[in-house]
N, C-alpha and C positions, 0 to 999 in steps of 0.2 A: 514674478506670471508663473503658473507653468507650460511648459513645452505643448507641441502640439499632440508627439506621442504619447507624453504622459496625459494630457486631458482624455486622450482617446483610450488608453489602457483602464482609467478610471472614470471612462463617463457612462450614460444611460444606456448606452445602445446593448442591444439584444445579446451580444456577444462580447464577452469583458473577459482579459487576461486578469484584473486582479480587480475583487469586489470591494468596495467599501461596507463596514459592518458598524454601526453604533452600538455598543455591548448592551446587554440589557441582562444576562444571566450573571451571577455574584459566583464568588464561590461557595455560598451559603447553598448554592442548588444544585451541588455536585457531593456525592461522599464518598470518600477516599478514605484508603486506609493510612493508620497513622503517622507512618514513614513518607508516604506520598506527599501528606499534607504538611509535613513538616518542612519537608524538601523545597515544596513550591513555597512555604511562606519563607524559608530560608533565598529565596530567589529574589522574591518581591523585597525583601530588606536588602538585599544588592542593589536592585533597583533603585529605591528612594535614597540612598547614600549614595550613590555615581557621583553627584555634583561634588559632595564633601570629600570624596577619597581622591579623584581626580583633579579638583580646583583647589578646594581650599588647603588639603594636604600633598596640592605639587605632584600628584604620580601621575597626571596628564602631561607634565614635562619631560618625564622621562621617559613615558610609554606613548607616543605618537599615534602610533597604530593598534589595532586590536583592543579598541578602547568600548567597542559595542558591547552588547548581554545578547550572547544566543544559548537557548536553551532547546534541548534535543526530549522532547517527551516519547519516549520509546512503551509501547505494550500492546498487546493485545488488542483488535476492535472491539468498540462500546463500552472503553476505561476511561472516561472521560477525557481524553485528551482535547479534543476542538471544543469541549464546554468550557475547562480551564484555559486556554488560549485567548479566549472570548474572556472570562472571568477577570485574566491576570490586567485585560486593557481597558476592563470594567474599573478596577482598582486603581487602575495609575489615571484614569478620566481621561483617557484616549481612544481614537478608532482602532478599527483590527481593519486592516487591507488584506483579505485573503487571495493568494496568488493559485491560480487555475492551472496548472502548469500543461496538463492535455490541451487546454485552450489555446495556450502559447504557441506549441506546435502545431497545433493543426491551422492556426491561422497564418504563422509566417514561417513555412519550411524554411531552414536554415539560418535564420535568423533568430532563433532562441537567446544567442547572448544578449544580442542589443533589447531584448523585452527586460533580460534579467536586468540589467543597468539601469533600466528605465524603471524598474519596480522599485527597486533600491533609492533611486531618487524621488518616488512618488512616495516613500515613507519617509523621507529624510523633510520633504518640504511640507507633509500635512504633518509632521511629529506624532507619526501612527505605528501600532505593533506591527510590525509585518509577520505574517504565518505560514509557512509553505505545509500545506497539508499533504500526506504520503509523499514526505520529501523525498523517500528512496529513491524513485523516479529520475530525481533530477541530482540529488548528492550519490549515483552510484559512483561503483568502483571505476577509475579511468582503465584502460585496455592498454597493455603493452603491444599487441600486434599491431595495430592499426591497418590492418588488411584492407577496412572497407571505407567508405567515406562517413559513413554513418557513427564508425569508432572514433574518428577524428572530427566529427563534430559532438561527439557526447563527451569526449575529455575536453572539448574547447571551452564546453557549457558549465561543465565541473569548474575549470580552470579560472572564468569569469567569476563564477558565484563565491570560490574561494578569495581572491582580490577582492571581488565587493563587500564579502562578510569581513575581512579583515579592517578596511579602510570607515565602514559603518561605523558611526557614533550613537546609533539607536538600539533597538531591542528588535530582534529577530527570534521566531521560535520556529523550531521545525516538528512536525508530527508524524510519526511512523508506526508500521505494524512490525518493519522489519529493518532495524536498526544495525544488523549484519552485515547489508547489503550498502552501507555507508562507505563512502572512499576514506583511507584510515586520516586522511588531511584533516578532515573534520573534527577529530577528536580532539586536535589542539585549540582550534579556533572557537568551540562550541565552549562556553565557560560551564555551564551547568547539563547536566544530564540527570531527567528525571525519568524513574522506572514507574509505570502503571501496571498494577497488578492485577489481577483478576479479585474483585470485592470476596470476604468472608460472610458468612453467612450474618453476623452483627449488621454487615453493610448492608448486604442485598436486602434484610428487612427494613432498612429505613429507604433504602432506595425502593424498593415496593410502594411503599405510605407515600414518596413524593412526588410517584405517578399520579396519585388520586386525587383529584379537587376537593379538600377536607369538608365543604360545604354542599357542593353541586352533585357528585358523583353518586348513583345510587347505590350501596353496600348491600349484599344480603349479611344477616348478623352470623353465619357461617364462615365468612372469610378471615381468613387467617394467614397475614403474610408472613409471620414467624415462621409457619409449617412451610409456606411455600420457600421460602429462603434456605430450610433447614434440606428441603426435598432435591431443587435442582438449583446445582451452582453454574450460573449462567452470570453474563456481563449486564452491566447496566444499560447498555444497547439491546440486549436481549431481553430485556425485564419492559424496557418502555414498548419492545414492539409485543410483548406478550401482554400485557396492558390495553395495547389501541385493539389486539385481535379477539381477546373477552369481550369488549366494550360493545365492537362489531356484533359478534355471536349473541350477546344478551339482545341487544337492540332490534336484532333480528329475527328474536321468538313472536309466535304471535300472542295478542293481548294487546289492552292498549297501553300508552305509553309509562301511564302516570303508576302504572304496577309493575312494569321491569325494573330487576334487579339483576347486578351482577354476583352470581353465587361464587364460590370456592372454583366449583366443577368447570366453572368458564374459564379462569383461570388456570388453574389445572390441563384444561387442553389445550389453550393456548400457547401455552410453554410446551406441552408436548411439540407439538404445528412447529415452534420456531425451533426446538432442537432437531426437528425432521429435516426440516430445512437445511441446518448446518450439516447435517451429515450428509443430504445431499452433495450441498458443497464445497464437499470434502472428500469427495468420490474422484478418481482418475478415471478418464474417459476410457481407459485400456483395462481398468480394473474387470475381469473375469471377462474379458472378450475371447469370444472362441479365439485358437489359434487357427491360423491357414495349416495347411497341408502341410507335413515336409517336402521338400523338392525330391522327386525321385532321382537322386542321385546317381544309383546304378542303371535306371533308364536314360540318363543322359551322357553317362560312363558307354554305357552299351550303344549309343548314338554315336557317338563319337568315334569309338571302335571299330564301327561298320565299315566305313570306306575304309580305313588302313588295313581291315582284313580283306577284303574285296582286292585292293591292289596287291598285297601278298598273295591270294590265290592265283590273281591274274599272272604276277611275275612266276608264282610256282609252275603255270601252266604252259608260260612262254619257253621257262627255262627246259620242262620236258617235252616242249613240242622240237626245241633246238635240238636238245642230246639226241632225241629221234631222227630228226633231218639227218644230223652228222652221223649218224650209224647208217642211215640208207645210204648215205654219199660213200660211205668207208667199203660199203659191200659192194658197191657197182664197182669199184676202183679196185678191189681184189680179186673182182673177177676178170 
């Protein structure tokens, strides 16, 4: 029976650290470059042969720890990492446990390591695939300074994650857009690293077609997905957004619904909007910002010099007065 913490983590509450997903999408639903697909197929073969390697071939007796299968899906946003995690779980006939690391931190400040342990335990009890999306947030490089409590807490979380990963005998998938931020210790503990690259022209044309319902979506005869693929070097996620934007624009045009169609211009305008949004997100808040006027150093130095000059003048006047007084006294005595 699952522990109360695990039941709460995976329960039906409105705020969950782990979301249980029944996989629906398969590898046929994602278009990948040939090398990426071959690497995924090799990973699946390793999963299917896990029992043969560690049980029948006896390697499990020699390797007590590190028998789990950890995969790192790394690449730009929208290249199919999340879909492939679901597809692998679907191929294996298992549930997918998606870890919401941000939710875990916000709910139990300072107890993140306990929540990490509970997620691994839940995955083991349910024989599910454990999926850490945006994994660089939790697998980040450990700090050596330890000057702040946050640094110590982050280091502890990474240490616990490494320990659980070493002891886990199941399947863990990490997905990240920033693999360079991973702590170097994960390189050894992750069995397979899969690079998700931006799709080429042929892959983009297939992705455009897959986003459209073959029977229900009303397309104009002028729609040319190959031309869209050649013109716009975008990711699969960008294409999905462009398709929805194009459909919304076509649906908003005046006239009866039965006569409405999605034209090539709708797809082109929608893609331009998606690219414009990406450009906005990539801009720095400080780019082009007006520079503040330089600090008037000469005035500052003058302001500092003024009191000193006044002192020097006063001393000079006092010295002059003293000399004059001594001279007056000398004259009186000489008389």
